Structure formats: structure tokens, C-alpha cells
N, C-alpha and C positions, 0 to 999 in steps of 0.2 A: 545119879543124884536123885534124891527123894526126900520128902518131908517125913519126919518122925511124928509119932503121936504127941510128944511133949513140946513140939514147936508150935508156937501160937501163930495165928493169922498175921498179927502185927509184925512178928519177928520175920516171917517169910516175906512179907511185903517190903520190909526194910532191907533185907538181903537183895531183893530185886532192885530196889532203888539204888543201893550201893553199887551194884553191878552196872546199872544204867549210868550213874555218874562216872564210874571208871571208864566205861565205853566212850562216853561223850568226851572225856579228857583225852583218851587215846586217839580218837579221830581228830581232835583239835591240835594235837602235838606231833603225831606221827604221819609220815608219808605212807601211802599204800605199798611202796617199794621197800619199806624198812624191813631189814632181815630179822627173822624170828627163829627161835628154836623151840620145839615141843619135846621135852625130855622123855616123855613116856611113849612117843612114837618109835617104831623100829629103827635100828641103826641104818644109816644111809638115807632115811626119809625124814629125819627130824628137822632139817633146815627148810625153812619156808619163808613167806613174807607176811607182813601184817595184812595186806590186801587179800591174800589167799585165806588167811584165818577168818577175816571178816566175811568173806563170801561163804565160807563153810558155816559160820554162825547164822547168817541170814537163811541159808538153805535149811539148816536144822530147825531154826525157829519156825519157818514156814510149814515144815512138815508137822511139827507139834501143834501149831495153831490149827492145822487141818484136823488133827486128831481131836483137839478140844472142841472144834466146831461140830464134829460128828457126835460127840457126847452131848453137847448142848442140844443138837437136833433130836436125839433120842429122849432127852428130858422134856423139852417143851413142844416137840412134835412139829416144829416149824422148819422148813427147808432153808438152806443157806442163802437163798435169794429172796426170802420173804421180806417184804417191805421195800424191795428194790423196784425199779421201773420195768423190769423184764416180766411181762405176762401178769395175769391176774391170778386169783386163788384157784380158779378152775383150770387154768393152764398148768400151775404147779401141781395140783392134785393129779391131773392126767400124767404129768411127767413122772411123778413119784410112782404111780401105778405101773407105768411102762418100765421103770427101773426094777421095781419089785418083781415083775413078770420075768424079766431077763435073769435076775438073780435066782429066782426059783428054778429055772432050767438047770442051773449049775448045782444047786443044793440037792437035787434028786439023784445026781450021779454017784 
């Protein structure tokens, strides 16, 4: 799934909102034990439950949110915990330096 050059920001946001409304409706009306079929999964593995699918979507979303956060950090230069109560800017600066030093050890291999 990807956005094409001719899809507007507004169109993409409305697709997201439509998906959100559909998800809310599904959780309001279906039990997590409701049987489900995913037709494009391999034979013998297509049968599942709504709860299993919901868990997969949560995990997938969390993974992509992490990717987006990494991109945001590269753009604005702020670490993921900036603004939180864990440590001050000196703490986070030292932490980033520590991670960069570790990463450099592997880059040289």
C-alpha cells in the first residue's frame, strides 16, 4: 500500500478516517473470537479470528510508527524521548553519542 503522486493529502486523510470508522464499528459489533477468513493467505492458514487480525494490525502499526519516529528524528534532530521527564538534554546528548559510538563499531566491519 502506498500513496501515488496524484493522491492529495486530504484524500489520504479521508481514507485513514474511513478505515478508523470501519475499525471502530468492527470492535463495537464483533467479538474477538469471531471467525475470519483471509482469502489471500495460503491454503490451510486462511481461517483465523477477528482478535488475531486485530493483534496483527496493532503490531504492524507499532512497527511503522517506530519507522516514522526514526524519520522524524532524522528531520528534526530530536530523540524519541525529548520533552519527556526522563533525563535532561545533556543526558540525551550523551545517550545519542553512546549509541552512535556502538553503531560505528559495526559500520567499520
